[in-house]
C-alpha positions in Angstrom: 13.2 2.4 1.9 10.6 3.5 5.1 10.3 1.3 8.4 6.8 1.9 9.3 5.5 1.7 12.5 2.2 2.4 11.8 0.8 -0.3 9.1 -2.7 1.9 9.3 -1.8 5.4 9.2 1.3 4.8 6.2 -1.0 2.9 4.1 -4.2 6.0 4.6 -1.6 8.8 4.7 -0.1 7.8 1.4 -3.8 6.8 0.0 -4.9 9.8 0.0 -2.6 11.4 -2.1 -4.1 9.6 -5.4 -7.8 9.7 -4.6 -9.4 9.7 -8.2 -6.3 9.0 -9.8 -4.6 5.8 -8.4 -5.0 2.0 -7.2 -4.0 0.0 -4.8 -3.9 -3.6 -4.4 -3.2 -5.9 -1.9 -2.2 -9.7 -1.9 -2.8 -12.2 0.8 -5.8 -14.4 2.5 -8.6 -12.3 2.2 -12.2 -13.7 0.7 -13.7 -13.3 4.0 -12.7 -9.8 4.1 -15.1 -8.1 1.1 -12.5 -6.0 -0.4 -13.5 -7.5 -4.2 -16.7 -6.2 -4.1 -15.8 -2.5 -3.3 -17.3 -0.6 -6.5 -14.1 -0.6 -9.1 -12.8 -3.4 -8.3 -10.6 -6.3 -10.2 -8.5 -9.2 -9.5 -6.4 -7.7 -12.8 -3.1 -7.4 -12.4 -1.8 -3.3 -13.6 1.2 -2.7 -16.0 3.1 -1.6 -12.6 1.4 -4.0 -10.0 2.3 -7.8 -9.9 0.8 -10.8 -8.0 4.3 -11.1 -5.2 3.4 -14.4 -4.6 2.9 -17.4 -7.0 2.9 -20.5 -4.5 0.7 -20.7 -2.9 -1.3 -18.5 -4.6 -2.9 -15.5 -2.7 -6.1 -13.8 -3.0 -5.3 -10.8 -5.4 -7.5 -7.7 -5.8 -7.2 -4.0 -7.1 -9.8 -1.4 -5.9 -9.3 2.1 -7.5 -8.9 4.6 -5.1 -12.0 7.0 -4.2 -12.8 8.5 -1.7 -15.9 5.9 -1.0 -13.4 3.1 -1.9 -10.9 4.2 0.6 -14.1 4.9 3.6 -14.5 0.8 3.0 -11.2 0.3 2.7 -10.7 1.6 6.3 -13.4 0.4 7.8 -12.6 -3.2 6.6 -8.9 -3.3 7.6 -8.5 -1.8 10.5 -11.5 -3.3 12.5 -10.0 -6.4 12.2 -5.4 -5.7 12.2 -5.0 -7.0 8.8 -2.1 -5.3 8.2 1.4 -5.5 9.5 3.9 -8.5 11.1 0.6 -11.4 11.8 -2.0 -9.4 9.6 -3.8 -11.7 6.8 -3.0 -8.9 3.9 0.8 -9.9 2.9 1.5 -7.7 0.1 0.0 -3.7 -0.5 0.7 -1.9 -3.9 -0.2 1.8 -4.6 0.2 2.9 -8.9 -0.7 5.8 -10.1 -0.2 6.5 -14.0 1.3 4.0 -14.3 3.7 3.7 -11.9 3.9 2.5 -8.4 4.2 5.5 -6.2 3.9 2.3 -2.6 5.5 -1.3 -2.3 4.4 -2.8 0.9 5.7 -6.6 1.0 6.1 -9.3 3.2 3.4 -7.5 6.0 5.2 -4.3 5.8 8.9 -5.6 6.9 11.4 -2.8 7.0 13.5 -4.6 3.8 10.8 -4.3 1.6 8.2 -1.3 1.9 9.7 1.4 0.3 7.9 4.5 -1.7 9.1 6.5 -4.9 9.0 9.6 -5.3 4.9 10.1 -6.4 5.3 10.1 -2.9 5.7 13.7 -1.8 8.4 14.4 0.5 5.7 17.0 2.7 3.6 13.6 2.9 6.7 11.4 4.3 8.0 14.2 6.7 4.5 13.8 8.1 4.0 10.8 8.6 7.6 10.7 10.2 6.0 13.9 12.6 3.1 11.5 13.8 4.6 8.3 14.0 3.4 6.3 11.6 6.7 5.3 9.8 10.0 5.3 11.7 12.6 6.2 9.4 13.4 6.8 5.8 16.8 5.5 4.6 18.2 4.2 1.7 16.3 5.3 -1.7 15.0 2.2 -3.5 16.3 2.5 -6.8 13.8 0.7 -8.5 11.8 3.1 -7.6 14.2 5.5 -9.3 13.7 7.7 -6.0 16.1 10.6 -5.8 15.2 12.3 -3.0 15.8 11.9 0.8 12.3 11.9 2.6 
């Protein structure tokens, strides 16, 4: 588990590790933000990314992590403060190579946000150094994280 202080900085810091090789999903009240219009976007679940909320059904989009999509996502999400406690985006996941790298559920709640070994310790250390992440605590066994961040 990780305790996140700055949701956007944490998300972008982790996304940058997977440019060209990963996807990021968003679930929540998304229609008015145009995330589904980004190149390569889909409303289809992947092998590792599944909808977290069955009822009421929320908007769901999976976006390839490319340099252009990352810039567009930052613009669409940061200017509206969509992440965090009262944000419209409820669940965020990052997948790379068919495996989850990040699961940030329930608006990045500290008991519902975890990273896998796909996220390098150096990235977690940098996020802690900048204050984006407050703490990296007990590894999430479902991710099989074997080293402390």
